[in-house]
C-alpha positions as CSV (number, residue, x, y, z in Angstrom):
1,M,1.2,-27.5,-3.0
2,V,-1.7,-25.4,-1.8
3,S,-4.9,-26.7,-3.1
4,S,-7.2,-23.8,-2.5
5,L,-7.0,-20.1,-2.0
6,K,-9.0,-20.4,1.1
7,E,-6.4,-22.9,2.6
8,L,-3.7,-20.6,1.9
9,I,-5.2,-17.6,3.6
10,E,-6.5,-19.4,6.4
11,E,-3.5,-21.1,7.5
12,P,-0.7,-18.6,7.7
13,G,1.9,-20.9,9.0
14,L,1.2,-23.2,6.0
15,A,4.2,-25.0,4.0
16,R,7.1,-23.3,5.8
17,A,8.8,-26.5,6.7
18,N,12.3,-27.0,5.0
19,D,12.0,-23.3,3.7
20,P,9.9,-23.9,0.6
21,E,8.8,-21.3,-1.6
22,E,5.1,-21.9,-2.0
23,R,3.1,-20.6,-5.1
24,F,-0.6,-20.4,-5.6
25,I,-2.0,-19.3,-8.7
26,T,-5.6,-19.0,-10.1
27,S,-7.6,-17.5,-13.0
28,D,-10.7,-15.7,-13.4
29,M,-10.2,-13.6,-10.4
30,S,-12.5,-10.4,-10.6
31,W,-10.9,-7.0,-9.5
32,Q,-13.4,-6.9,-6.7
33,D,-12.1,-10.4,-5.3
34,Y,-8.6,-9.2,-5.9
35,E,-9.0,-6.2,-3.5
36,A,-11.0,-8.0,-0.9
37,L,-8.1,-10.7,-0.9
38,L,-5.8,-7.7,-0.2
39,V,-7.9,-6.5,2.5
40,R,-7.8,-10.1,4.2
41,L,-4.0,-10.1,4.0
42,E,-3.3,-6.5,5.1
43,D,-2.1,-7.5,8.4
44,N,0.0,-10.5,7.1
45,S,3.1,-9.1,5.2
46,H,4.7,-12.5,4.5
47,Y,2.6,-13.1,1.2
48,R,3.2,-11.3,-2.1
49,V,0.4,-10.9,-4.4
50,T,0.3,-10.1,-8.1
51,Y,-2.7,-9.6,-10.5
52,L,-2.8,-9.4,-14.3
53,D,-5.9,-9.8,-16.4
54,G,-8.0,-11.8,-14.0
55,I,-4.9,-14.1,-13.1
56,L,-3.8,-13.8,-9.4
57,E,-0.5,-15.3,-8.1
58,I,0.2,-15.5,-4.3
59,V,3.9,-16.4,-3.2
60,S,4.8,-17.3,0.1
61,P,8.7,-16.5,0.1
62,S,11.2,-18.7,1.6
63,I,13.7,-17.7,4.2
64,R,16.6,-17.5,1.5
65,H,14.3,-15.4,-0.5
66,E,14.0,-12.9,2.4
67,N,17.7,-12.9,3.3
68,I,18.5,-11.8,-0.2
69,K,15.8,-9.3,-0.1
70,T,17.0,-7.9,3.1
71,N,20.8,-7.9,2.1
72,L,19.8,-6.0,-1.1
73,G,18.0,-3.3,0.4
74,M,20.5,-3.0,3.2
75,L,23.2,-2.5,0.6
76,L,21.4,-0.2,-1.6
77,E,20.6,2.2,1.2
78,R,24.0,2.2,2.1
79,F,24.8,3.4,-1.5
80,F,21.9,6.1,-1.4
81,Y,23.5,7.3,1.9
82,S,26.9,7.4,0.8
83,K,26.2,9.1,-2.5
84,R,23.9,11.6,-0.6
85,I,21.1,10.3,-3.0
86,R,17.5,11.3,-1.7
87,F,15.2,8.3,-1.8
88,V,11.8,7.2,-0.3
89,P,11.9,3.3,0.6
90,M,8.5,1.7,-0.1
91,G,9.3,-1.8,0.6
92,S,6.8,-4.4,-0.4
93,S,3.8,-1.8,-0.7
94,T,0.8,-2.7,-2.8
95,F,0.5,-0.9,-6.2
96,K,-2.5,-1.4,-8.6
97,N,-4.3,0.0,-11.3
98,R,-7.9,-1.0,-12.0
99,A,-8.2,0.3,-15.3
100,R,-5.1,-1.6,-16.4
101,K,-6.2,-4.5,-14.4
102,A,-2.7,-5.0,-12.7
103,G,-1.3,-4.9,-9.3
104,A,2.0,-6.0,-7.7
105,E,4.0,-6.1,-4.3
106,P,7.5,-5.5,-5.1
107,D,10.2,-7.1,-3.0
108,E,11.8,-3.8,-2.7
109,C,10.9,-0.5,-4.3
110,Y,12.1,3.1,-4.1
111,C,11.2,6.4,-5.2
112,I,14.5,8.6,-6.1
113,G,14.0,12.2,-5.0
114,E,10.7,12.7,-3.6
115,A,7.8,10.5,-2.9
116,K,5.5,9.5,-5.8
117,S,2.4,7.3,-6.1
118,V,4.4,4.5,-8.0
119,P,8.0,3.8,-7.4
120,D,10.7,4.9,-9.7
121,L,12.6,1.3,-9.0
122,A,11.0,-2.0,-8.5
123,I,13.0,-5.0,-7.4
124,E,12.1,-8.7,-7.6
125,V,14.0,-11.5,-6.1
126,I,13.3,-14.5,-8.2
127,I,13.9,-18.1,-6.4
128,T,11.1,-20.0,-8.3
129,S,9.4,-18.6,-11.7
130,G,5.9,-17.9,-11.6
131,S,3.4,-17.6,-14.8
132,I,2.6,-13.8,-14.4
133,S,4.7,-11.4,-16.4
134,K,6.1,-9.2,-13.8
135,L,7.3,-6.9,-16.5
136,E,3.9,-6.4,-18.1
137,V,2.6,-5.7,-14.5
138,Y,5.2,-3.0,-13.9
139,R,4.8,-1.6,-17.4
140,R,1.2,-1.0,-16.8
141,L,1.7,0.4,-13.3
142,G,4.1,3.1,-15.0
143,V,7.4,1.9,-13.0
144,R,10.3,3.4,-14.7
145,E,13.1,0.7,-13.9
146,V,12.8,-2.9,-12.9
147,W,15.5,-5.2,-11.5
148,F,15.3,-9.1,-11.3
149,W,17.6,-10.8,-9.0
150,E,18.1,-14.4,-10.2
151,R,20.8,-17.2,-10.3
152,Y,23.2,-14.6,-8.5
153,Q,22.9,-11.8,-10.9
154,F,20.8,-9.0,-12.0
155,K,18.6,-8.3,-15.1
156,L,17.8,-4.7,-15.5
157,Y,15.2,-2.9,-17.5
158,H,14.2,0.6,-18.2
159,I,11.1,1.7,-19.8
160,R,11.0,3.4,-23.2
161,D,8.4,5.4,-25.2
162,N,8.4,3.6,-28.6
163,S,6.0,5.7,-30.2
164,Q,8.3,6.9,-32.9
165,T,9.1,3.2,-33.7
166,E,6.2,1.0,-33.5
167,Q,2.1,1.0,-33.3
168,A,0.5,0.4,-30.2
169,T,-0.4,-3.0,-29.7
170,V,-2.2,-4.5,-26.6
171,Y,-2.7,-1.2,-24.6
172,P,-2.9,2.3,-26.2
173,D,0.2,3.4,-24.6
174,T,3.6,2.6,-26.3
175,Y,5.8,2.3,-23.3
176,R,8.1,-0.9,-23.4
177,Y,11.0,-2.1,-21.3
178,E,14.5,-2.4,-22.7
179,Q,17.1,-4.5,-21.0
180,I,20.1,-2.5,-19.9
181,K,23.8,-3.3,-18.5
182,S,23.6,-0.7,-15.9
183,S,21.1,1.5,-14.1
184,E,19.9,4.5,-15.7
185,L,18.3,5.7,-12.4
186,L,21.7,5.0,-10.5
187,P,24.2,5.5,-13.0
188,Q,26.8,5.5,-10.4
189,L,26.1,2.2,-9.0
190,D,28.4,-0.6,-10.0
191,I,26.0,-3.6,-10.5
192,S,28.8,-6.2,-10.6
193,L,29.8,-5.2,-7.1
194,L,26.2,-5.2,-5.6
195,E,26.0,-8.7,-6.9
196,Q,29.0,-9.9,-5.3
197,C,28.2,-8.5,-1.9
198,I,24.6,-9.6,-2.0
199,S,26.0,-13.2,-2.2
200,I,28.1,-12.8,1.0
201,S,26.3,-14.6,3.9
202,D,28.0,-12.5,6.7
203,S,26.2,-9.3,6.6
204,I,29.2,-7.2,8.2
205,Q,31.4,-8.5,5.7
206,A,28.9,-7.7,2.9
207,V,28.6,-4.3,4.0
208,D,32.3,-3.7,4.5
209,E,33.4,-4.8,1.0
210,F,30.4,-2.9,-0.5
211,E,31.5,0.3,1.2
212,Q,35.2,-0.3,0.3
213,G,34.1,-0.8,-3.2
214,I,31.9,2.5,-3.6
215,N,34.3,4.5,-1.9
216,K,37.0,3.4,-4.4
217,E,34.8,5.1,-7.0
Protein backbone atom coordinates (compact mmCIF):
# COMPACT_ATOMS: atom_id res chain seq x y z
CA MET A 1 0.00 0.00 0.00
CA VAL A 2 1.16 3.53 -0.72
CA SER A 3 2.64 5.23 2.32
CA SER A 4 2.32 8.86 1.25
CA LEU A 5 0.63 11.11 -1.28
CA LYS A 6 4.03 12.27 -2.53
CA GLU A 7 5.05 8.69 -3.23
CA LEU A 8 1.88 8.02 -5.20
CA ILE A 9 2.16 11.13 -7.37
CA GLU A 10 5.88 10.98 -8.07
CA GLU A 11 5.96 7.31 -9.10
CA PRO A 12 3.33 6.97 -11.85
CA GLY A 13 4.18 3.31 -12.47
CA LEU A 14 3.72 2.42 -8.81
CA ALA A 15 1.92 -0.75 -7.75
CA ARG A 16 0.74 -2.07 -11.10
CA ALA A 17 2.33 -5.50 -10.75
CA ASN A 18 -0.23 -8.33 -10.79
CA ASP A 19 -2.99 -5.84 -11.64
CA PRO A 20 -3.82 -4.46 -8.18
CA GLU A 21 -6.24 -1.60 -7.56
CA GLU A 22 -4.36 0.72 -5.23
CA ARG A 23 -6.16 3.23 -3.04
CA PHE A 24 -4.76 6.16 -1.08
CA ILE A 25 -6.89 8.05 1.47
CA THR A 26 -6.00 11.07 3.56
CA SER A 27 -8.00 13.49 5.71
CA ASP A 28 -7.66 17.18 6.57
CA MET A 29 -6.90 18.06 2.97
CA SER A 30 -7.68 21.70 2.21
CA TRP A 31 -9.53 22.69 -0.94
CA GLN A 32 -6.44 24.57 -2.12
CA ASP A 33 -4.30 21.45 -1.75
CA TYR A 34 -6.94 19.39 -3.58
CA GLU A 35 -6.90 21.79 -6.52
CA ALA A 36 -3.10 21.86 -6.52
CA LEU A 37 -3.08 18.06 -6.69
CA LEU A 38 -5.45 18.10 -9.66
CA VAL A 39 -3.04 20.40 -11.47
CA ARG A 40 -0.15 18.03 -10.79
CA LEU A 41 -2.15 15.09 -12.10
CA GLU A 42 -3.71 16.80 -15.12
CA ASP A 43 -1.36 15.01 -17.53
CA ASN A 44 -1.89 11.62 -15.88
CA SER A 45 -5.35 10.24 -16.61
CA HIS A 46 -4.67 6.95 -14.83
CA TYR A 47 -5.70 8.13 -11.36
CA ARG A 48 -9.25 8.87 -10.15
CA VAL A 49 -9.49 11.56 -7.46
CA THR A 50 -12.47 12.09 -5.14
CA TYR A 51 -12.84 14.82 -2.50
CA LEU A 52 -15.46 15.27 0.21
CA ASP A 53 -15.28 17.50 3.30
CA GLY A 54 -11.48 17.42 3.51
CA ILE A 55 -11.15 13.69 2.82
CA LEU A 56 -9.19 12.88 -0.32
CA GLU A 57 -9.17 9.51 -2.07
CA ILE A 58 -6.97 8.58 -5.02
CA VAL A 59 -7.49 5.30 -6.84
CA SER A 60 -5.12 3.69 -9.30
CA PRO A 61 -7.56 1.44 -11.22
CA SER A 62 -6.71 -2.12 -12.19
CA ILE A 63 -6.68 -3.37 -15.78
CA ARG A 64 -9.86 -5.34 -15.00
CA HIS A 65 -11.50 -2.11 -13.85
CA GLU A 66 -10.50 -0.30 -17.03
CA ASN A 67 -11.68 -3.16 -19.24
CA ILE A 68 -15.14 -3.08 -17.65
CA LYS A 69 -15.27 0.72 -17.92
CA THR A 70 -14.30 0.60 -21.60
CA ASN A 71 -16.82 -2.14 -22.44
CA LEU A 72 -19.56 -0.31 -20.59
CA GLY A 73 -18.91 2.94 -22.44
CA MET A 74 -18.72 1.14 -25.78
CA LEU A 75 -22.08 -0.58 -25.28
CA LEU A 76 -23.83 2.52 -23.98
CA GLU A 77 -22.72 4.55 -26.96
CA ARG A 78 -24.00 1.81 -29.29
CA PHE A 79 -27.33 2.17 -27.52
CA PHE A 80 -27.35 5.97 -27.96
CA TYR A 81 -26.63 5.68 -31.68
CA SER A 82 -29.16 2.89 -32.19
CA LYS A 83 -31.95 4.81 -30.45
CA ARG A 84 -30.91 8.16 -31.98
CA ILE A 85 -30.38 9.68 -28.54
CA ARG A 86 -28.22 12.79 -28.63
CA PHE A 87 -25.53 12.69 -25.98
CA VAL A 88 -22.25 14.30 -24.95
CA PRO A 89 -19.60 11.91 -23.57
CA MET A 90 -17.55 13.48 -20.77
CA GLY A 91 -15.38 10.49 -19.83
CA SER A 92 -13.53 10.86 -16.53
CA SER A 93 -13.62 14.65 -16.43
CA THR A 94 -13.20 16.39 -13.08
CA PHE A 95 -16.31 17.98 -11.55
CA LYS A 96 -16.02 20.01 -8.37
CA ASN A 97 -17.94 22.46 -6.23
CA ARG A 98 -15.88 24.43 -3.75
CA ALA A 99 -18.88 25.74 -1.80
CA ARG A 100 -20.07 22.18 -1.17
CA LYS A 101 -16.57 20.77 -0.61
CA ALA A 102 -17.02 18.01 -3.16
CA GLY A 103 -15.23 16.81 -6.27
CA ALA A 104 -15.19 13.63 -8.35
CA GLU A 105 -13.92 11.99 -11.53
CA PRO A 106 -16.47 9.39 -12.68
CA ASP A 107 -15.37 6.34 -14.62
CA GLU A 108 -17.79 7.39 -17.35
CA CYS A 109 -20.33 10.19 -17.54
CA TYR A 110 -22.70 11.67 -20.07
CA CYS A 111 -24.93 14.63 -20.74
CA ILE A 112 -28.18 13.59 -22.41
CA GLY A 113 -29.21 16.02 -25.13
CA GLU A 114 -27.00 19.07 -24.95
CA ALA A 115 -23.74 19.75 -23.11
CA LYS A 116 -24.03 20.91 -19.49
CA SER A 117 -21.58 21.91 -16.77
CA VAL A 118 -22.50 18.79 -14.74
CA PRO A 119 -23.30 15.40 -16.35
CA ASP A 120 -26.80 13.96 -16.22
CA LEU A 121 -25.40 10.46 -15.72
CA ALA A 122 -22.30 9.37 -13.77
CA ILE A 123 -21.10 5.76 -13.74
CA GLU A 124 -18.73 4.13 -11.25
CA VAL A 125 -17.11 0.72 -11.63
CA ILE A 126 -16.55 -0.69 -8.13
CA ILE A 127 -13.81 -3.31 -7.77
CA THR A 128 -12.72 -2.43 -4.22
CA SER A 129 -14.76 -0.26 -1.88
CA GLY A 130 -13.56 3.13 -0.70
CA SER A 131 -14.37 5.20 2.36
CA ILE A 132 -15.90 8.22 0.63
CA SER A 133 -19.63 8.18 -0.12
CA LYS A 134 -19.72 8.70 -3.88
CA LEU A 135 -23.49 9.22 -3.75
CA GLU A 136 -23.01 12.14 -1.37
CA VAL A 137 -20.36 13.63 -3.65
CA TYR A 138 -22.64 13.36 -6.67
CA ARG A 139 -25.60 14.70 -4.71
CA ARG A 140 -23.64 17.83 -3.88
CA LEU A 141 -22.54 18.18 -7.48
CA GLY A 142 -26.15 17.85 -8.70
CA VAL A 143 -25.82 14.77 -10.91
CA ARG A 144 -29.30 13.51 -11.82
CA GLU A 145 -28.56 9.79 -12.05
CA VAL A 146 -25.73 7.59 -10.76
CA TRP A 147 -24.96 3.97 -11.67
CA PHE A 148 -22.66 1.68 -9.71
CA TRP A 149 -21.36 -1.48 -11.39
CA GLU A 150 -20.37 -3.97 -8.67
CA ARG A 151 -20.30 -7.77 -8.56
CA TYR A 152 -21.59 -8.13 -12.12
CA GLN A 153 -24.67 -5.99 -11.63
CA PHE A 154 -25.82 -2.38 -11.51
CA LYS A 155 -27.28 -0.35 -8.70
CA LEU A 156 -29.07 2.71 -10.07
CA TYR A 157 -29.97 5.92 -8.24
CA HIS A 158 -32.00 8.93 -9.35
CA ILE A 159 -32.10 12.22 -7.49
CA ARG A 160 -35.35 13.39 -5.90
CA ASP A 161 -36.45 16.62 -4.30
CA ASN A 162 -37.70 15.61 -0.86
CA SER A 163 -38.62 19.12 0.26
CA GLN A 164 -42.27 18.10 0.58
CA THR A 165 -41.53 15.18 2.89
CA GLU A 166 -38.55 16.01 5.07
CA GLN A 167 -36.56 18.79 6.63
CA ALA A 168 -33.17 19.71 5.21
CA THR A 169 -30.40 18.16 7.30
CA VAL A 170 -26.68 18.42 6.59
CA TYR A 171 -27.02 20.78 3.61
CA PRO A 172 -29.73 23.36 2.92
CA ASP A 173 -30.92 21.58 -0.23
CA THR A 174 -33.32 18.67 0.11
CA TYR A 175 -32.24 16.54 -2.82
CA ARG A 176 -31.60 12.88 -2.07
CA TYR A 177 -31.02 9.79 -4.21
CA GLU A 178 -33.58 7.02 -4.50
CA GLN A 179 -32.59 3.57 -5.72
CA ILE A 180 -34.43 2.60 -8.90
CA LYS A 181 -34.75 -0.60 -10.94
CA SER A 182 -34.43 0.94 -14.39
CA SER A 183 -32.96 4.17 -15.68
CA GLU A 184 -35.27 7.16 -15.75
CA LEU A 185 -32.87 9.01 -18.04
CA LEU A 186 -32.78 6.06 -20.47
CA PRO A 187 -36.10 4.22 -20.01
CA GLN A 188 -35.63 2.24 -23.24
CA LEU A 189 -32.42 0.62 -21.95
CA ASP A 190 -32.65 -2.98 -20.73
CA ILE A 191 -30.29 -2.92 -17.74
CA SER A 192 -30.21 -6.71 -17.44
CA LEU A 193 -29.10 -6.96 -21.09
CA LEU A 194 -26.36 -4.42 -20.45
CA GLU A 195 -25.22 -6.35 -17.37
CA GLN A 196 -25.08 -9.57 -19.35
CA CYS A 197 -23.08 -8.12 -22.23
CA ILE A 198 -20.56 -6.20 -20.12
CA SER A 199 -19.47 -9.52 -18.64
CA ILE A 200 -18.63 -11.00 -22.08
CA SER A 201 -14.85 -10.90 -22.47
CA ASP A 202 -14.89 -10.93 -26.29
CA SER A 203 -15.80 -7.34 -27.23
CA ILE A 204 -17.13 -8.25 -30.70
CA GLN A 205 -19.40 -10.91 -29.22
CA ALA A 206 -20.51 -8.47 -26.53
CA VAL A 207 -21.47 -5.85 -29.13
CA ASP A 208 -23.22 -8.41 -31.34
CA GLU A 209 -25.35 -9.77 -28.49
CA PHE A 210 -26.12 -6.30 -27.19
CA GLU A 211 -27.21 -4.99 -30.57
CA GLN A 212 -29.34 -8.08 -31.20
CA GLY A 213 -31.01 -7.50 -27.83
CA ILE A 214 -31.76 -3.81 -28.32
CA ASN A 215 -32.96 -4.36 -31.89
CA LYS A 216 -35.58 -6.84 -30.64
CA GLU A 217 -37.21 -4.17 -28.51
